[in-house]
N, C-alpha and C positions, 0 to 999 in steps of 0.2 A: 123597879123604883119609880115612882112618879113624885114630882115636886112642884109646888106653886107657893111662893113666899117672897120674903124680902132678902134672902141670902143669895149669895151666888149659886146657882144650881149645880154646876159642874162638882163643887166641894160636897154638897149634901148627897147627891147621887152615887159619888164614887165612895163615901163613908157607907151608904145604904148597901151598895154592892159588895163591899168588902165584909159585909156582915152575912151577905147571901152566896157568897162566891163558892161554897161548897156543894151548891144547887146547879152549878154549871160552870165548866173552866174551859170549854172547847173555844169560846171568844167572849168578847164583851163590847158594848157600845153606849153612848149616849146621844142624845138630840137636846139641844138646848134652843129656845125661842129667843130671838133677840132683834135688835133694830133692822138687821139685814134679812130677817126671815128666820130661818131655822139652820143651825149649824150641827152637822152630825159627823161623830168620830167613831170609827169602829176597828176593831183589832182582832187578829186570830189569836188565840192562846189564852193564857191566864189573865186575870185583871191587871197584873203589873204591866204587861204589854200596853194596854190601853191607856194606863197611867203614864209610862214613859212617853207615849205619843202625844198626849195632852200636854205633858210638860214643854213640848216642843212648840205648841201653838196654843194661843190664848183663845178660850171661848167664854163667853160672858152672857150672862142672862139669868133671869131669877124663875124661869119654868122649864121644866126638862123631864125626860124619861130616861131611865138606864137600864140594862139588862145584862145579865150573864146567861150565856148559852151551854147547854148540853145538846148537842147536835141529834136530832131525829130524822128530819128530811134535809138532805144536802150535806156536803162536807164541813168540817169545821174550818171554814175560810174567812177572811175578812168580808167578802161579798155577800156571805150567808149569815154574817153577824147582824144582830138587831140592834137598833132600831131600823125599821123598813119604811120607805116613803113612796106614795104615789101621789101626784098632784099636791092637795093641801092636807093630805092625810098622813101622819106619822104614827107608827105605834110599835109596841113590843108585845111579844105573846109567849106564854107557856101553855103547852098542850099539844095536842095533834088534830088536824082537820082531817079526818077519814075520806072525805069527798074531794080533796084539793085538786087532784088530777082532772077531774070533771069540772070543776068551777074554773081552773086555769084555762082549760081547753075553750070553754064558752067564753071567758074574758078575752083570751087573745084573738078570738073571733071578731070580737067586738073593738079591737083596737088596743088593748092592754099589751104593754111591752115589759116582760120580766126581766130583771138582772140578776136574780138569785135562783137557788134550786129549792128554796124553802116553801113549806105550807104556809108560812106566816105571811109573806108578800102577797098570797091570794087575799087575805083580809084587806090589806091596803088598797089593791085595785077593785075589790068588791064594793067597799065602802065609797071610794073614789067615783065608782060607775054609778051608784044610787045618790050621791052627793050631788053630781051634775044634774041628775034628774030632778031631785026633790028640792035642792037649796036649803036642806034641812038636816043637820048632822043626826039628831035624832031619829029622824025617819029612815036616814041611809043605813043606820045601825040597825033599827027594827028590820028593815028589808034584808039586808045583809045577812043578819043572824039567822034568819029564817031559812036561808040556803044551806048554811053550815051543818054537817054532821060531825061530830066529835066531841072532844072536851077542850076547854080553853079558859084561860084568863087573860085580859086584855087591857091595856092602858093605851089611851088614845088622845093624840092631840090633833085639833082641826085648827090649822094656821091662820084661819080667819076668825077664830075664838081664841086668841092667845090666853086668856084668861081662865079657861076652862079646861079641865081633865076630864076624858070619858073613861068609864071602866066598865067592864062586861065579863 
């Protein structure tokens, strides 16, 4: 779920995730852009675990992403929950990258440090890599997506463009 608007993003995201929970109950998470940058909250387990965690900390902002996950690559842990971030790129993903091991290896050789076991985090580092080269999110997405084999749906935030949500 992605949201840009005038309401508090967390409430909108949680409502959307509640409607989609049947599509993934291994973990859930949200990323919300605010004055401090971006706040990311993730939890292993059903959506209620994330809601409980968000009840203990206040996250404000009017732009965000939310995701419920059915684990395909990587165990159903908080570390593997979406959203993922690399540099100024924050994203959520549904699908499978067939060549993620090859891409991950190449990116690690170029200095990327991975913190999860997911294929999704490869997208973050791939787009961040091209973003540093081109200084254009559109070009970074075009170049990065040319490298990927598999099926996917993405929602992406570039923190230097907080009023824009990219999808692929």
